[in-house]
C-alpha positions in Angstrom: 132.1 70.2 98.1 132.8 73.6 96.4 131.0 76.7 97.4 128.0 77.6 95.1 128.0 80.5 92.8 124.8 82.0 94.4 123.3 81.9 97.9 119.6 82.6 97.5 118.7 84.5 100.7 115.0 83.9 101.6 113.8 85.3 104.9 110.4 83.9 105.9 107.9 84.9 108.7 104.5 83.1 108.8 104.9 82.5 105.0 103.3 79.0 104.9 100.8 80.0 102.2 103.3 81.1 99.6 106.8 79.7 100.5 106.2 76.4 98.7 105.6 78.2 95.4 108.7 80.3 95.9 110.9 77.3 96.5 109.5 75.4 93.5 110.4 78.4 91.3 113.9 78.4 92.6 114.4 74.7 92.3 113.2 74.9 88.7 116.0 77.4 87.7 117.9 76.6 84.5 121.1 77.7 86.3 121.8 75.1 89.0 124.9 76.2 91.0 123.2 77.7 94.0 122.1 77.1 97.6 118.8 78.4 99.2 119.1 79.7 102.7 115.6 79.9 104.2 115.7 81.9 107.4 112.5 81.1 109.4 112.2 84.2 111.5 110.3 82.8 114.5 107.2 81.8 112.5 104.3 80.3 114.3 102.3 78.9 111.3 104.4 75.9 110.3 106.5 77.7 107.7 109.5 75.5 108.7 107.5 72.3 108.1 106.7 73.3 104.5 110.5 74.0 104.0 111.4 70.6 105.5 109.0 68.8 103.1 111.4 69.7 100.2 114.2 67.2 100.1 116.6 69.0 97.8 120.0 69.2 99.5 120.5 72.7 98.2 117.9 74.0 100.7 119.3 75.0 104.1 116.8 76.0 106.8 118.0 78.4 109.5 115.4 78.5 112.3 115.5 81.6 114.6 113.9 81.0 118.0 112.2 84.3 118.0 111.3 87.0 115.5 114.2 89.3 114.8 112.6 91.3 112.0 113.7 91.5 108.4 117.1 93.0 109.0 118.0 90.5 111.7 116.8 87.6 109.5 118.8 88.8 106.5 122.0 89.2 108.5 121.5 85.8 110.1 121.4 84.4 106.6 124.3 86.4 105.4 126.4 85.0 108.2 125.8 81.4 106.9 126.0 82.0 103.2 128.6 80.2 101.2 128.1 81.7 97.8 130.1 84.7 96.6 126.9 86.2 95.2 123.7 86.8 97.2 120.4 86.6 95.3 117.5 88.0 97.3 114.0 86.7 97.2 111.1 87.1 99.6 109.1 84.1 100.7 105.9 85.2 99.0 107.4 86.3 95.7 107.9 84.4 92.4 110.7 84.2 89.9 111.2 83.1 86.3 113.1 79.9 85.5 115.9 81.9 83.9 116.3 84.4 86.6 119.6 83.1 88.0 120.9 82.2 84.5 120.4 85.8 83.3 122.0 87.3 86.4 124.9 84.9 86.2 125.6 86.1 82.7 125.2 89.7 83.8 127.8 89.3 86.5 130.3 87.9 84.1 129.5 90.6 81.5 129.8 93.5 84.0 132.9 93.1 86.2 132.7 96.7 87.5 129.2 96.1 88.9 128.5 95.0 92.5 124.7 95.3 92.4 122.4 93.6 89.9 118.6 93.8 89.8 115.7 93.7 87.4 112.3 95.1 86.6 109.5 93.2 88.3 105.8 92.3 87.8 103.6 93.4 90.6 101.0 90.8 91.7 98.3 90.5 94.4 97.5 87.9 97.0 96.1 85.5 94.3 99.0 86.1 91.9 97.1 88.3 89.5 98.9 91.0 87.6 98.7 94.5 89.2 101.3 96.4 87.4 105.1 96.7 86.8 108.0 98.0 88.8 110.4 99.8 86.5 113.7 100.9 88.2 116.2 102.8 86.1 118.6 100.5 84.3 121.8 102.5 84.3 124.0 103.5 87.2 123.7 107.2 86.5 119.9 107.2 86.3 119.8 105.0 89.4 121.9 107.4 91.4 119.6 110.2 90.4 116.5 108.2 91.4 118.1 107.2 94.7 118.3 110.9 95.6 114.4 110.8 95.9 113.2 107.3 96.5 114.2 103.6 96.5 113.2 102.1 93.1 114.9 98.7 93.2 112.7 95.6 93.9 114.6 94.1 96.8 113.4 90.6 95.8 115.2 91.0 92.4 118.6 92.0 93.8 121.9 90.3 93.6 125.0 91.6 95.3 128.5 90.6 96.3 128.5 88.8 99.7 132.1 89.8 100.5 131.4 93.5 100.1 128.1 93.5 102.0 128.9 91.1 104.8 132.7 91.4 105.3 133.2 95.0 104.4 129.8 96.7 105.3 128.9 94.4 108.2 125.6 93.4 106.6 122.3 95.2 106.4 121.7 98.2 108.7 118.6 100.3 109.7 115.1 98.9 109.8 112.6 97.3 107.4 111.9 100.6 105.7 115.5 101.9 105.3 117.7 98.8 105.1 117.6 98.1 101.3 117.6 101.8 100.4 120.8 102.3 102.6 122.4 99.2 101.1 121.9 100.2 97.4 123.2 103.7 98.2 126.4 102.3 99.8 126.9 99.9 96.9 126.5 102.7 94.3 129.2 104.7 96.1 131.6 101.7 95.7 130.9 100.7 92.2 128.4 100.3 89.3 125.0 98.6 89.0 123.4 96.6 86.3 119.6 96.6 85.7 117.9 93.9 83.6 114.9 95.3 81.6 113.2 91.8 81.8 110.9 91.3 84.8 112.7 88.4 86.3 110.6 88.3 89.5 107.0 88.9 90.5 106.6 91.0 93.6 103.5 90.2 95.7 101.8 93.2 97.3 99.2 92.2 99.9 98.3 93.1 103.5 100.9 90.6 105.0 103.8 91.3 102.6 106.6 93.6 103.6 105.4 96.1 101.0 101.9 95.9 102.3 102.8 96.2 106.0 104.9 99.2 105.2 102.1 100.9 103.4 99.6 100.1 106.2 101.7 101.5 109.0 103.2 104.9 109.6 106.7 105.4 108.4 107.4 108.2 110.8 109.8 106.2 113.0 112.0 105.6 109.9 111.8 109.2 108.6 115.1 110.2 110.2 117.0 107.3 108.6 115.3 108.0 105.2 116.2 111.7 105.5 119.8 110.9 106.2 120.1 108.6 103.2 118.4 111.1 100.8 120.4 114.1 102.0 123.7 112.2 101.6 122.7 111.0 98.1 121.6 114.5 97.0 124.9 115.9 98.2 127.1 113.3 96.7 125.3 112.7 93.4 123.4 115.9 92.7 125.8 118.4 94.4 122.9 119.8 96.5 123.7 121.9 99.5 122.7 120.6 102.9 119.9 123.1 103.2 118.6 122.3 99.7 118.8 118.6 100.2 116.9 118.9 103.5 114.1 120.8 101.7 113.9 118.2 99.0 113.9 115.3 101.5 111.1 117.1 103.5 108.9 117.1 100.4 109.1 113.3 100.1 108.8 112.6 103.9 106.4 115.4 105.0 104.6 116.8 102.0 102.2 118.7 104.3 105.1 120.9 105.4 106.7 121.6 102.0 107.4 124.8 100.3 106.3 123.5 96.9 107.5 126.4 94.7 110.9 126.1 96.3 110.9 122.3 95.8 110.1 122.6 92.1 112.6 125.4 91.6 115.4 123.3 93.2 114.7 120.1 91.4 114.4 121.9 88.1 117.8 123.3 88.6 119.2 119.9 89.5 117.6 118.3 86.5 118.9 120.9 84.1 122.4 120.2 85.4 122.2 116.4 85.4 119.7 115.8 82.6 117.7 112.8 83.9 115.4 111.2 81.4 112.0 113.0 81.2 110.2 109.7 81.8 112.1 109.2 85.0 111.3 112.7 86.2 107.6 112.0 85.4 107.6 108.8 87.4 109.2 110.6 90.4 106.7 113.5 90.2 103.8 111.0 89.9 105.0 109.1 93.0 105.4 112.3 94.9 101.9 113.4 93.9 100.4 110.3 95.5 102.5 110.8 98.6 100.9 114.2 98.9 97.5 112.7 98.2 98.0 110.3 101.1 98.3 113.3 103.4 95.1 115.0 102.0 93.5 116.1 98.7 94.3 119.7 99.7 98.0 118.9 100.0 98.0 117.3 96.6 96.1 120.2 95.0 98.7 122.6 96.5 101.5 120.5 95.0 99.9 120.3 91.6 99.1 124.0 91.4 102.7 124.9 92.3 104.0 122.3 89.8 101.8 123.6 87.0 103.1 127.2 87.6 106.8 126.4 88.2 107.5 123.5 85.8 104.6 123.3 83.3 106.5 120.9 81.1 106.8 118.4 84.0 103.1 118.9 84.8 102.2 118.0 81.3 104.4 114.9 81.4 102.7 113.3 84.4 101.8 109.7 83.5 98.3 108.5 82.6 95.9 109.5 85.3 94.3 106.6 87.2 93.1 107.9 90.6 90.8 110.6 91.9 93.6 113.1 92.5 95.0 112.2 89.1 91.7 113.1 87.6 91.9 116.4 89.5 95.3 117.0 87.9 93.8 116.3 84.5 91.1 118.9 85.1 93.9 121.5 85.7 95.5 120.9 82.3 
């Protein structure tokens, strides 16, 4: 039997409540040349039993005897994958019936790209709409955004298995840094293609990867995140090591940030590289809420410095939705 075009890599840990829907979405794909690698990462809730109830031969279940964490599960799956292209999906997420068909066409239409992804719908535990994830859709804009944050919905990504497994040695880092690190490495090697259609629905709840990361401190991962940001800022924004360190600190430790210096530096970089104003506004909005997570005083200090240093960016902040956002509106 010939190798499939896609290996859908689906790690699962205690995912009994949602994995059935994820598998039904994948089995309903209009593009049929794929396998599904479910990596049961030491689940104790019967996740593997749900997977075994599906009799489609394209589903392969890899059972790990103990929990290895996301990176360990992903690399276990990569080691068994037969497809040239890896399509990622999380066990509690959903996808459209034409997801793989569109990404198959994108691969053939963009031979210089080694990373494919799409926008995503954000849903809650019950599957209700909660927003939209809008990563940049061009390689240049994506490289700029990767200097500050990780915008790509991991569950929408497709990448070349040979590059990631045989050349890179798989995923590295931890649950917080692994995909950010991988996208950065892939963008140093080639181009990326983003689909403006939301091909996946990304579930955000207390037990999801996104939810767990928001609920716990990211401090143990800060060193890894800082290294990625500093390298990206140096390579793609020509920032010095000192300047890149100051910018990274604003995103990782807003309470320690020299805000006037931060806005001065990022304004100089944006004048040189000309990112879209809407992308700058999204980044500023995200950073505002990182500051708010520290304290309202930290967010007020950031907003006051922003209004003085880069008034145009202050005016371009997206529609205000939270308490600190309303505070910003009062400053206008």
